[in-house]
C-alpha positions in Angstrom: -26.5 -7.8 -15.6 -24.0 -6.9 -12.8 -21.5 -9.3 -11.3 -22.1 -10.5 -7.7 -18.4 -10.3 -7.1 -16.7 -7.0 -6.0 -13.3 -7.1 -7.9 -11.8 -4.0 -6.3 -11.3 -3.8 -2.6 -13.2 -0.9 -1.0 -10.3 0.2 1.2 -11.2 2.2 4.3 -9.1 3.7 7.1 -7.6 1.0 9.4 -7.4 -1.6 6.6 -4.0 -3.2 6.0 -2.3 -4.8 3.0 1.1 -6.3 2.2 3.1 -4.7 -0.6 6.5 -5.8 -1.9 9.4 -3.4 -1.6 9.8 -3.2 -5.4 6.2 -1.9 -5.6 6.9 0.9 -3.1 10.0 1.9 -5.0 7.9 2.1 -8.2 5.3 4.3 -6.3 8.1 6.7 -5.2 9.4 7.0 -8.7 5.9 7.8 -9.9 5.8 10.7 -7.4 3.1 9.2 -5.3 5.0 9.3 -2.0 5.1 12.3 0.4 8.3 12.1 2.3 7.2 14.8 4.8 4.2 12.9 6.0 5.5 9.5 4.9 2.3 8.6 3.0 2.0 6.5 -0.1 -0.8 6.9 -2.6 -2.1 3.6 -3.8 -5.5 2.7 -5.4 -6.9 6.2 -4.6 -6.1 5.9 -0.9 -3.3 7.1 1.4 -1.2 4.5 3.2 1.6 4.5 5.9 4.1 1.7 6.6 3.0 -0.2 9.7 5.7 -2.9 9.6 7.9 -5.0 7.4 8.9 -8.7 7.0 12.2 -9.7 5.5 12.5 -13.1 3.9 15.6 -15.2 3.7 15.5 -14.8 -0.1 16.2 -11.1 0.4 12.7 -10.0 -0.5 10.9 -7.6 1.8 7.2 -7.2 2.3 5.8 -4.0 3.9 2.5 -3.9 5.8 0.7 -0.7 5.0 -2.3 0.7 6.9 -4.9 2.9 5.2 -4.9 6.3 6.7 -6.7 8.3 4.0 -5.6 11.6 5.7 
């Protein structure tokens, strides 16, 4: 019997998500960042930074947009 809930987000081009700076640093260390095209690979999709929000605590959240180039 299958679950009625879709656990994984079916990302498509134009979708956005917020990712903490520490996660983006980890992705770079894993070699899943193309510095030429400035594209991150997350969850089998390609993402570009669309914006960022810095909090008073020093934490930064980046808004990524799915481009799947």
